[in-house]
PDB file of N, H, CA, C and O in Angstrom:
ATOM      1  N   MET A   1      72.573 109.456  34.480  1.00  0.00           N
ATOM      2  CA  MET A   1      74.345 109.332  34.463  1.00  0.00           C
ATOM      3  C   MET A   1      74.868 110.349  35.854  1.00  0.00           C
ATOM      4  O   MET A   1      74.088 110.818  36.682  1.00  0.00           O
ATOM      5  N   GLN A   2      76.571 110.563  35.854  1.00  0.00           N
ATOM      6  H   GLN A   2      77.205 110.182  35.181  1.00  0.00           H
ATOM      7  CA  GLN A   2      76.847 110.712  36.691  1.00  0.00           C
ATOM      8  C   GLN A   2      76.773 112.724  36.481  1.00  0.00           C
ATOM      9  O   GLN A   2      77.805 113.395  36.447  1.00  0.00           O
ATOM     10  N   CYS A   3      75.555 113.252  36.386  1.00  0.00           N
ATOM     11  H   CYS A   3      74.718 112.707  36.414  1.00  0.00           H
ATOM     12  CA  CYS A   3      75.291 114.447  36.541  1.00  0.00           C
ATOM     13  C   CYS A   3      75.953 115.138  37.256  1.00  0.00           C
ATOM     14  O   CYS A   3      76.692 115.966  36.722  1.00  0.00           O
ATOM     15  N   CYS A   4      75.914 115.041  38.524  1.00  0.00           N
ATOM     16  H   CYS A   4      75.314 114.369  38.958  1.00  0.00           H
ATOM     17  CA  CYS A   4      76.452 115.097  39.847  1.00  0.00           C
ATOM     18  C   CYS A   4      77.861 115.551  39.939  1.00  0.00           C
ATOM     19  O   CYS A   4      78.045 116.495  40.708  1.00  0.00           O
ATOM     20  N   VAL A   5      78.875 115.086  39.327  1.00  0.00           N
ATOM     21  H   VAL A   5      78.725 114.320  38.703  1.00  0.00           H
ATOM     22  CA  VAL A   5      79.857 114.612  39.207  1.00  0.00           C
ATOM     23  C   VAL A   5      80.037 115.480  37.934  1.00  0.00           C
ATOM     24  O   VAL A   5      80.721 116.425  38.327  1.00  0.00           O
ATOM     25  N   LEU A   6      79.815 115.631  36.785  1.00  0.00           N
ATOM     26  H   LEU A   6      79.259 114.863  36.466  1.00  0.00           H
ATOM     27  CA  LEU A   6      79.883 116.727  35.706  1.00  0.00           C
ATOM     28  C   LEU A   6      79.613 117.700  36.384  1.00  0.00           C
ATOM     29  O   LEU A   6      80.434 118.605  36.236  1.00  0.00           O
ATOM     30  N   ARG A   7      78.626 117.964  37.230  1.00  0.00           N
ATOM     31  H   ARG A   7      77.959 117.229  37.351  1.00  0.00           H
ATOM     32  CA  ARG A   7      78.728 119.588  37.354  1.00  0.00           C
ATOM     33  C   ARG A   7      79.401 119.905  38.088  1.00  0.00           C
ATOM     34  O   ARG A   7      79.456 121.132  38.005  1.00  0.00           O
ATOM     35  N   ALA A   8      80.274 119.419  39.146  1.00  0.00           N
ATOM     36  H   ALA A   8      80.230 118.422  39.214  1.00  0.00           H
ATOM     37  CA  ALA A   8      81.366 119.969  40.310  1.00  0.00           C
ATOM     38  C   ALA A   8      82.626 120.625  38.981  1.00  0.00           C
ATOM     39  O   ALA A   8      83.101 121.741  38.773  1.00  0.00           O
ATOM     40  N   ALA A   9      82.817 119.114  38.237  1.00  0.00           N
ATOM     41  H   ALA A   9      82.431 118.207  38.406  1.00  0.00           H
ATOM     42  CA  ALA A   9      83.880 120.032  36.900  1.00  0.00           C
ATOM     43  C   ALA A   9      83.459 121.221  36.075  1.00  0.00           C
ATOM     44  O   ALA A   9      84.178 122.189  35.829  1.00  0.00           O
ATOM     45  N   CYS A  10      81.917 121.001  35.578  1.00  0.00           N
ATOM     46  H   CYS A  10      81.332 120.215  35.778  1.00  0.00           H
ATOM     47  CA  CYS A  10      81.367 121.876  34.701  1.00  0.00           C
ATOM     48  C   CYS A  10      81.673 123.148  35.496  1.00  0.00           C
ATOM     49  O   CYS A  10      82.352 124.039  34.984  1.00  0.00           O
ATOM     50  N   CYS A  11      81.221 123.243  36.646  1.00  0.00           N
ATOM     51  H   CYS A  11      80.670 122.520  37.061  1.00  0.00           H
ATOM     52  CA  CYS A  11      81.422 124.639  37.935  1.00  0.00           C
ATOM     53  C   CYS A  11      82.184 125.188  37.851  1.00  0.00           C
ATOM     54  O   CYS A  11      82.037 126.406  37.945  1.00  0.00           O
ATOM     55  N   VAL A  12      83.668 124.539  37.587  1.00  0.00           N
ATOM     56  H   VAL A  12      83.787 123.549  37.511  1.00  0.00           H
ATOM     57  CA  VAL A  12      84.719 125.246  37.751  1.00  0.00           C
ATOM     58  C   VAL A  12      85.107 125.587  36.750  1.00  0.00           C
ATOM     59  O   VAL A  12      86.283 125.943  36.830  1.00  0.00           O
ATOM     60  N   LEU A  13      84.542 125.692  35.440  1.00  0.00           N
ATOM     61  H   LEU A  13      83.587 125.402  35.375  1.00  0.00           H
ATOM     62  CA  LEU A  13      85.099 125.554  34.076  1.00  0.00           C
ATOM     63  C   LEU A  13      83.915 126.897  33.492  1.00  0.00           C
ATOM     64  O   LEU A  13      84.140 127.853  32.749  1.00  0.00           O
ATOM     65  N   ARG A  14      82.541 126.436  34.240  1.00  0.00           N
ATOM     66  H   ARG A  14      82.359 125.659  34.843  1.00  0.00           H
ATOM     67  CA  ARG A  14      81.591 128.079  33.866  1.00  0.00           C
ATOM     68  C   ARG A  14      80.275 127.897  34.606  1.00  0.00           C
ATOM     69  O   ARG A  14      79.414 127.082  34.277  1.00  0.00           O
ATOM     70  N   ALA A  15      80.197 128.784  35.699  1.00  0.00           N
ATOM     71  H   ALA A  15      80.897 129.446  35.966  1.00  0.00           H
ATOM     72  CA  ALA A  15      79.701 129.225  36.315  1.00  0.00           C
ATOM     73  C   ALA A  15      77.969 128.464  35.967  1.00  0.00           C
ATOM     74  O   ALA A  15      77.395 127.470  36.412  1.00  0.00           O
ATOM     75  N   ALA A  16      77.640 129.400  35.082  1.00  0.00           N
ATOM     76  H   ALA A  16      78.106 130.207  34.719  1.00  0.00           H
ATOM     77  CA  ALA A  16      76.172 129.483  34.339  1.00  0.00           C
ATOM     78  C   ALA A  16      76.644 127.755  33.865  1.00  0.00           C
ATOM     79  O   ALA A  16      75.789 127.292  34.619  1.00  0.00           O
ATOM     80  N   CYS A  17      77.004 127.045  33.522  1.00  0.00           N
ATOM     81  H   CYS A  17      77.699 127.422  32.909  1.00  0.00           H
ATOM     82  CA  CYS A  17      76.697 125.753  33.227  1.00  0.00           C
ATOM     83  C   CYS A  17      76.647 124.640  34.316  1.00  0.00           C
ATOM     84  O   CYS A  17      76.315 123.461  34.191  1.00  0.00           O
ATOM     85  N   CYS A  18      77.085 125.355  35.468  1.00  0.00           N
ATOM     86  H   CYS A  18      77.355 126.312  35.569  1.00  0.00           H
ATOM     87  CA  CYS A  18      77.167 124.390  37.004  1.00  0.00           C
ATOM     88  C   CYS A  18      75.785 124.428  37.254  1.00  0.00           C
ATOM     89  O   CYS A  18      75.108 123.416  37.439  1.00  0.00           O
ATOM     90  N   VAL A  19      75.105 126.248  37.265  1.00  0.00           N
ATOM     91  H   VAL A  19      75.655 127.069  37.114  1.00  0.00           H
ATOM     92  CA  VAL A  19      73.432 125.887  37.137  1.00  0.00           C
ATOM     93  C   VAL A  19      72.725 124.824  36.634  1.00  0.00           C
ATOM     94  O   VAL A  19      72.050 124.002  37.253  1.00  0.00           O
ATOM     95  N   LEU A  20      72.936 124.911  35.478  1.00  0.00           N
ATOM     96  H   LEU A  20      73.485 125.579  34.976  1.00  0.00           H
ATOM     97  CA  LEU A  20      72.581 123.792  34.334  1.00  0.00           C
ATOM     98  C   LEU A  20      72.767 122.461  34.897  1.00  0.00           C
ATOM     99  O   LEU A  20      71.750 121.826  35.176  1.00  0.00           O
ATOM    100  N   ARG A  21      73.906 121.944  35.107  1.00  0.00           N
ATOM    101  H   ARG A  21      74.732 122.460  34.880  1.00  0.00           H
ATOM    102  CA  ARG A  21      74.311 120.689  35.532  1.00  0.00           C
ATOM    103  C   ARG A  21      73.477 120.537  37.055  1.00  0.00           C
ATOM    104  O   ARG A  21      72.860 119.507  37.326  1.00  0.00           O
ATOM    105  N   ALA A  22      73.541 121.524  37.844  1.00  0.00           N
ATOM    106  H   ALA A  22      74.042 122.361  37.623  1.00  0.00           H
ATOM    107  CA  ALA A  22      72.809 121.377  39.028  1.00  0.00           C
ATOM    108  C   ALA A  22      71.317 121.257  39.078  1.00  0.00           C
ATOM    109  O   ALA A  22      70.732 120.892  40.098  1.00  0.00           O
ATOM    110  N   ALA A  23      70.557 121.649  37.679  1.00  0.00           N
ATOM    111  H   ALA A  23      71.032 121.945  36.851  1.00  0.00           H
ATOM    112  CA  ALA A  23      69.378 121.129  37.344  1.00  0.00           C
ATOM    113  C   ALA A  23      69.251 120.005  37.086  1.00  0.00           C
ATOM    114  O   ALA A  23      68.385 119.359  37.676  1.00  0.00           O
ATOM    115  N   CYS A  24      69.957 119.489  36.255  1.00  0.00           N
ATOM    116  H   CYS A  24      70.660 120.014  35.775  1.00  0.00           H
ATOM    117  CA  CYS A  24      70.618 118.051  35.933  1.00  0.00           C
ATOM    118  C   CYS A  24      70.376 117.472  36.883  1.00  0.00           C
ATOM    119  O   CYS A  24      69.182 117.284  37.117  1.00  0.00           O
ATOM    120  N   CYS A  25      71.427 116.923  37.872  1.00  0.00           N
ATOM    121  H   CYS A  25      72.397 117.076  37.683  1.00  0.00           H
ATOM    122  CA  CYS A  25      71.553 116.478  39.034  1.00  0.00           C
ATOM    123  C   CYS A  25      70.700 116.308  39.783  1.00  0.00           C
ATOM    124  O   CYS A  25      70.766 115.387  40.596  1.00  0.00           O
ATOM    125  N   VAL A  26      69.381 117.365  39.711  1.00  0.00           N
ATOM    126  H   VAL A  26      69.328 118.114  39.051  1.00  0.00           H
ATOM    127  CA  VAL A  26      68.382 117.492  40.529  1.00  0.00           C
ATOM    128  C   VAL A  26      67.053 116.308  39.573  1.00  0.00           C
ATOM    129  O   VAL A  26      66.248 115.605  40.185  1.00  0.00           O
ATOM    130  N   LEU A  27      67.128 116.360  38.391  1.00  0.00           N
ATOM    131  H   LEU A  27      67.782 116.931  37.894  1.00  0.00           H
ATOM    132  CA  LEU A  27      66.285 115.652  37.394  1.00  0.00           C
ATOM    133  C   LEU A  27      66.507 114.370  37.847  1.00  0.00           C
ATOM    134  O   LEU A  27      65.714 113.603  38.394  1.00  0.00           O
ATOM    135  N   ARG A  28      67.708 114.209  37.553  1.00  0.00           N
ATOM    136  H   ARG A  28      68.353 114.832  37.109  1.00  0.00           H
ATOM    137  CA  ARG A  28      68.585 112.820  37.718  1.00  0.00           C
ATOM    138  C   ARG A  28      68.617 111.957  38.791  1.00  0.00           C
ATOM    139  O   ARG A  28      69.331 110.955  38.756  1.00  0.00           O
TER     140      ARG A  28
END
């Protein structure tokens, strides 16, 4: 899905989540 987009927004909220979303972005 839009993991990449969510990653950017989540990154602003939490750096740790940014790492998790980054992995999601790569997987997707």
